[in-house]
Backbone bond lengths (Angstrom), bond angles and torsions (degrees), N, CA, C in turn:
res aa  C-N    CA-C-N  psi(-1)  N-CA   C-N-CA  omega(-1)  CA-C   N-CA-C  phi
1 X - - - 1.463 - - 1.521 109.44 -
2 X 1.317 115.27 138.61 1.452 122.40 -178.43 1.529 110.15 -80.19
3 X 1.331 116.77 125.80 1.467 121.10 178.99 1.525 109.01 -101.65
4 X 1.321 115.60 131.04 1.450 121.56 176.78 1.524 109.21 -86.07
5 X 1.315 116.09 148.24 1.454 121.03 171.69 1.521 106.81 -83.87
6 X 1.330 117.54 139.08 1.464 121.29 -179.54 1.518 109.01 -111.09
7 X 1.329 115.67 126.90 1.456 122.69 177.66 1.528 107.96 -118.62
8 X 1.327 116.70 138.21 1.462 121.29 -178.60 1.530 108.37 -114.84
9 X 1.337 116.41 119.69 1.466 120.33 179.24 1.526 110.63 -73.13
10 X 1.319 115.07 163.55 1.474 121.58 -175.86 1.531 112.18 -57.83
11 X 1.329 117.32 -40.71 1.462 120.49 -179.76 1.531 110.89 -61.11
12 X 1.330 116.46 -41.52 1.462 120.75 178.43 1.534 110.84 -68.68
13 X 1.331 117.27 -35.95 1.464 120.55 176.96 1.525 110.76 -60.89
14 X 1.342 116.32 -41.41 1.472 119.75 178.13 1.529 110.48 -62.71
15 X 1.344 116.37 -42.30 1.456 120.11 178.12 1.518 112.11 -62.74
16 X 1.328 116.88 -39.96 1.461 120.71 178.02 1.528 110.99 -66.11
17 X 1.331 116.73 -39.26 1.470 120.49 179.18 1.527 110.52 -62.93
18 X 1.343 116.13 -44.78 1.473 119.78 177.87 1.523 111.20 -62.28
19 X 1.311 115.65 -40.91 1.459 120.72 -179.23 1.526 111.04 -65.07
20 X 1.331 116.80 -41.96 1.473 120.62 -179.28 1.529 110.81 -61.76
21 X 1.333 116.28 -38.57 1.464 119.91 180.00 1.522 112.04 -73.75
22 X 1.331 116.84 -35.11 1.460 120.21 -174.57 1.512 115.00 -89.69
23 X 1.344 117.75 -36.47 1.463 120.97 -175.06 1.532 109.05 -148.72
24 X 1.338 117.57 83.51 1.467 120.87 -176.11 1.531 113.87 -58.78
25 X 1.322 118.02 -32.66 1.460 120.68 179.65 1.527 110.60 -66.25
26 X 1.330 116.66 -46.76 1.470 120.82 177.80 1.526 110.23 -64.93
27 X 1.327 117.35 -36.20 1.466 122.05 178.14 1.529 110.42 -57.00
28 X 1.326 116.83 -47.20 1.465 120.47 -179.68 1.525 111.46 -62.21
29 X 1.333 117.34 -38.81 1.459 120.80 179.05 1.528 111.48 -67.35
30 X 1.333 116.52 -40.60 1.466 120.68 179.68 1.522 110.30 -66.70
31 X 1.333 117.83 -43.68 1.466 120.94 179.56 1.530 110.13 -63.03
32 X 1.332 117.41 -39.83 1.468 120.33 177.22 1.528 110.58 -62.83
33 X 1.325 117.52 -39.89 1.463 121.17 178.92 1.530 110.85 -65.77
34 X 1.332 117.29 -38.48 1.469 120.78 177.92 1.527 109.84 -65.28
35 X 1.325 116.88 -42.15 1.474 119.97 177.54 1.525 111.00 -62.16
36 X 1.330 117.07 -38.18 1.464 121.05 -179.89 1.530 112.16 -64.73
37 X 1.338 117.00 -24.52 1.468 120.35 178.91 1.530 111.60 -63.62
38 X 1.340 117.59 -23.46 1.461 120.72 177.90 1.528 110.69 -65.11
39 X 1.319 116.97 -33.84 1.463 121.52 -179.82 1.520 111.96 -85.74
40 X 1.321 116.85 -40.71 1.457 121.45 -177.90 1.528 109.09 -141.28
41 X 1.346 118.41 95.98 1.461 120.25 -177.43 1.528 113.75 -72.34
42 X 1.322 116.71 -9.99 1.470 120.54 177.22 1.529 109.14 -125.50
43 X 1.335 116.97 66.95 1.471 119.51 -177.21 1.530 111.35 -71.09
44 X 1.329 117.39 164.27 1.470 119.33 174.72 1.525 109.57 -56.78
45 X 1.310 116.58 135.03 1.465 120.72 -178.85 1.515 113.55 94.91
46 X 1.340 118.12 -11.74 1.463 120.34 177.73 1.524 108.64 -72.70
47 X 1.326 115.77 140.55 1.461 121.36 -177.55 1.516 108.87 -122.29
48 X 1.338 116.23 132.85 1.458 120.70 176.04 1.519 108.44 -80.25
49 X 1.328 116.22 128.08 1.462 122.28 -178.93 1.521 108.57 -94.84
50 X 1.317 116.78 117.54 1.461 120.75 -174.24 1.521 113.56 -83.77
51 X 1.324 118.46 -17.91 1.467 120.94 -176.64 1.524 112.48 -79.98
52 X 1.319 118.34 -4.01 1.458 121.79 -177.27 1.516 110.33 -100.52
53 X 1.343 116.38 145.81 1.452 121.16 175.31 1.520 108.10 -133.29
54 X 1.311 120.86 112.61 1.462 126.49 3.80 1.527 111.26 -69.99
55 X 1.336 116.81 160.94 1.468 120.11 -178.33 1.529 111.63 -55.58
56 X 1.313 115.43 139.10 1.459 121.50 -179.54 1.527 108.80 -118.93
57 X 1.309 114.93 168.76 1.460 122.45 178.46 1.522 108.33 -123.93
58 X 1.322 115.78 158.63 1.458 121.26 179.71 1.522 109.48 -133.88
59 X 1.332 114.77 137.93 1.460 121.65 173.50 1.521 107.22 -124.92
60 X 1.329 116.39 135.79 1.467 121.32 177.25 1.518 109.64 -93.99
61 X 1.332 114.55 135.69 1.464 121.65 173.59 1.521 105.36 -133.17
62 X 1.326 116.47 96.73 1.461 120.35 -174.69 1.520 109.30 62.76
63 X 1.338 116.97 -127.89 1.466 119.85 179.69 1.526 111.51 -92.98
64 X 1.334 117.32 7.29 1.463 121.64 -179.79 1.512 110.86 -104.77
65 X 1.341 115.46 155.47 1.452 121.77 179.70 1.525 109.09 -124.96
66 X 1.321 115.09 140.25 1.457 121.97 174.11 1.526 105.87 -112.07
67 X 1.324 117.10 118.27 1.463 122.15 178.60 1.528 106.63 -106.70
68 X 1.341 115.98 129.42 1.456 119.79 -175.52 1.521 110.92 -148.87
69 X 1.330 114.53 160.87 1.454 122.16 177.05 1.519 108.34 -114.14
70 X 1.332 116.21 149.49 1.457 121.78 179.91 1.517 108.59 -117.31
71 X 1.335 116.66 127.34 1.461 121.94 174.11 1.530 106.97 -115.05
72 X 1.336 115.68 94.67 1.463 120.33 -177.11 1.528 111.77 -66.12
73 X 1.311 117.25 -30.64 1.458 120.61 179.92 1.518 112.50 -64.54
74 X 1.315 117.06 -38.95 1.472 121.82 179.54 1.518 111.89 -99.34
75 X 1.323 117.89 2.02 1.470 124.08 -178.93 1.531 108.68 52.72
76 X 1.348 114.63 58.25 1.461 121.81 -172.82 1.523 110.48 -136.76
77 X 1.325 115.70 137.82 1.462 122.78 171.93 1.523 106.32 -115.70
78 X 1.333 116.59 124.69 1.471 121.48 179.86 1.520 107.93 -111.34
79 X 1.342 116.35 113.72 1.460 121.37 178.37 1.524 107.06 -80.56
80 X 1.335 115.85 118.03 1.460 122.02 -173.82 1.523 111.57 -90.85
81 X 1.348 116.95 -41.76 1.464 120.04 -176.02 1.517 110.31 -154.20
82 X 1.323 115.66 146.77 1.463 123.58 171.90 1.519 105.72 -133.56
83 X 1.338 116.45 119.28 1.467 119.62 -176.56 1.524 109.55 -161.59
84 X 1.339 115.92 166.40 1.475 119.16 173.59 1.527 110.50 -62.32
85 X 1.285 116.20 158.46 1.462 122.53 -175.22 1.524 113.49 -50.06
86 X 1.323 118.61 -44.01 1.462 121.68 -175.52 1.514 114.44 -72.86
87 X 1.322 118.06 -15.52 1.466 121.00 -174.14 1.520 113.77 -112.13
88 X 1.307 118.58 -15.61 1.452 121.38 -166.79 1.521 114.09 -66.92
89 X 1.325 119.02 -30.22 1.470 120.47 -174.37 1.527 112.96 -94.34
90 X 1.315 118.71 3.99 1.466 121.50 -179.43 1.507 111.05 -77.29
């Protein structure tokens, strides 16, 4: 099975840091979901976001959203943002 490399952008790192301080249980679930993207970047429930250029994908983890881009040519997943539902698309 092909494993993707996962890269986390600075904006997503800030979101993860806030999440770890505010809700450690949700933080662990989100980090596990990000790790799972290395094995399957298009898991069941992932939604392609058409308003983004380049196209991005979204995965829900409880009330949090992980927004990421997939580069199949470089076998890379770039996590763009991690935030609560109301803030993630800003």
